N, C-alpha and C positions, 0 to 999 in steps of 0.2 A: 365523527367518521364512524360508519358503519361497514364492515366487513365480511367476507365469508370466512368461515373456519374449514379447512379440508383435513381428511386424514390422509395417511400415507399411501392411500390406494386413489387420491384424487378426487374422492366422493366428498360434499357436501355434508359437513355433519352439525354446523352451528353456526351463529353470528358473533360477532364479538364488536366492542367499541374502543375505536382506538383515540388516544389522547389527542384533543385539538391542540393543545400546546407543542407537541412534538409531531404529530402528522398533518398538521394543518397550519403549520407556522410560515411567515413571511419567505419568500424565495428569494435569497439573495446571492445572486450569480457570483458578484465579485468576492463575496466572502467564503463562496466555497472554492472558489479559484484560489484564493490567498492561501486558504488551510492545506489546499491540494498542494501548491508549489512549497509552502511551509515543511508538510511532510516528506516531500519527494528530496527536499535539500538536507533535511535533516537525517534522511538514511544515508548519506553520502559518506564514504569515509575520509576523502580529502587527506589521503596519503602519500598522493604522487609527488615525486621527487626527482630533480633533475641535478648534475653537477654544473656550477659554474667554472671559470676560470682559475680560481683560487683552488678549489677543491679537487680539480683533475691531477692525477699524478704525473709527475716528470716535468720538463719543460724548464727548469730550473737555470739553465745556462742560454744565453743569446746565441742562435742559431750560426749567424754569422756577422761579421763585423758591420759596422753601421754604413761605410762609405767604401766605394772602390771595386765592388763588385759586381755592380750593374743591374743588382737584383732590388726588389723593394726592401726596404729595412723591416727587421721583423725582431719583435723583444723576446719570443717564445714560442715554441711550437705547440703549445697549448693553449694559444689565443683560438678566438672563436671562428676565425677563418681557415683554420688548420682540422684536417681529418682528426677526429680523436680528440679535440681541443674541448674546450668548456662551451656552455649555451649562455644564450643572452636572453634575459626575460621570461626565463619557464618557471613552470609550477614549483612552488614548494610546499610541504604541509601546511594545510590550513584548515580551518572549522567552518562548514557551509551554513551552521545552523541560524536558523531565524527564529526570532521570538513572536509569540501570539498569544495573547491573553486567554486563560481558559474559556471566559465568558466569550469571548468571539469563536473559538473552537467549538463549542457546545452549540452556539447559533449556527454554524456551516452544517453541523452533523442534523441540526432541526430541519434546514433546508433542504439537506439532501434526502432526509427520509420522507419528508414533505413531497417533493419531485416523485420519488419511488410510489409513494402511496396513490398520489393523485393519476398517476399513470399505470394504477394497477401493476405495477411490478415488487409491492410487498405482499407475500404470500402467508397466510397465517395458518398453521396447521396445530392440530390438537397436540399431539407429544411427538417426539421423534422416536420412533421405535420401528425395527425391521425385524423380520423373523429370522435372519441369519446373517452375520457379518461377513456377508460376500459383496464383492465389487458389482455383481451381476445384479443383485436382490436391489442393491443401493441406486443405482442406474435406473432401473424400471420403477421405482419408486419416485424418484426426483422427475422422471419422463412424465408420469402421472400428474405430477405437482406442478412442475414447472416447465415444460415440454422441450424444447431443444435449446433453451435459453442458458447461458452460462448462469451459476447459483451461487451466492453466497450464503450459506448454512450458518445460523447463528445458534449456538450452543449454548444454553442457560449456565451451565458450571461443568468444572472438571469433576466428573464424580464416574463410577462406574457404570452407570446407568447410559451413558452417551460413549462408551469406548466401542462398542460395536459400531455405532454409526460414524465415526473415527476413522476407524480402520478401516471400513468398508467404502468411504468415501476418498479415502488418502490416494488412490489410483486413478480417480477421475479428474481428466485435465481441466475440464471446465467448472470445476467446484473445489471451493474452499471453503473448509471449516473453521469457524472463529467464535472465540468466546465473546457473549453478548457484550461483556465490560469492556472488551477490546474493541469495538466499534469505530473503525475510523474512516475518514473523508474517502481516502486511496480506496479501499475495498468498497466503498459504497458505489463509489463511480465507476470502478473497472468490471464489475459485472452488470447482466443484464437485469437478473432477479435476487431480491433477498426471500429468503425462505427462513422463518422463525414459529418456534414453537410457542405456546401461550405462555408458558412460563419465562421465555426470554424477553418477552414483552414487558414483564415486571421488571426484571434487570435493566432494561433500557429507561423504562420510565422512572426507575429509582435514582439516577444521576443526570437524566434529561428533563425530567419532568418538576 
């Protein structure tokens, strides 16, 4: 697959070939869904907790005698039917983690990248550089490259060369800056377009190729 390469002004400067193994892979919707659900489940903390009858303080004494009062029999004021009593079948801390083999996770990434590439939503730029580390400058650059779409901006590495780009895009609501080596199915499916410099393509190919 051959795609155009743009500069940060939205001007075409060259073309490049994308790997068939990554950007023209079989599109497996079920696999992408499974990977997405796994990632969302693994991000849950699972720290929810409520107290049962045995954990609520008080209620050690029987409220009234068993017979002769005309009222319903009660054993504790901390039973579930009492205000302030313990709860029944309520959540306890647990792990929501789902397992998925690395081979399947990477196949899901290839499927998502293939969808983006086939629909023209994978934009390649020659390099990520802006004149000033200002939000307005970054917004204008992304407007030229991706239009009004929300953007996942892939950065090849953590280095001083990309600090200005990361700082300038931090306040843009529809833009997320992500290391290419941290590419994941949730971010791929959550943003309209992916903008990646040529250097980021090498990073992606190093572990998906």
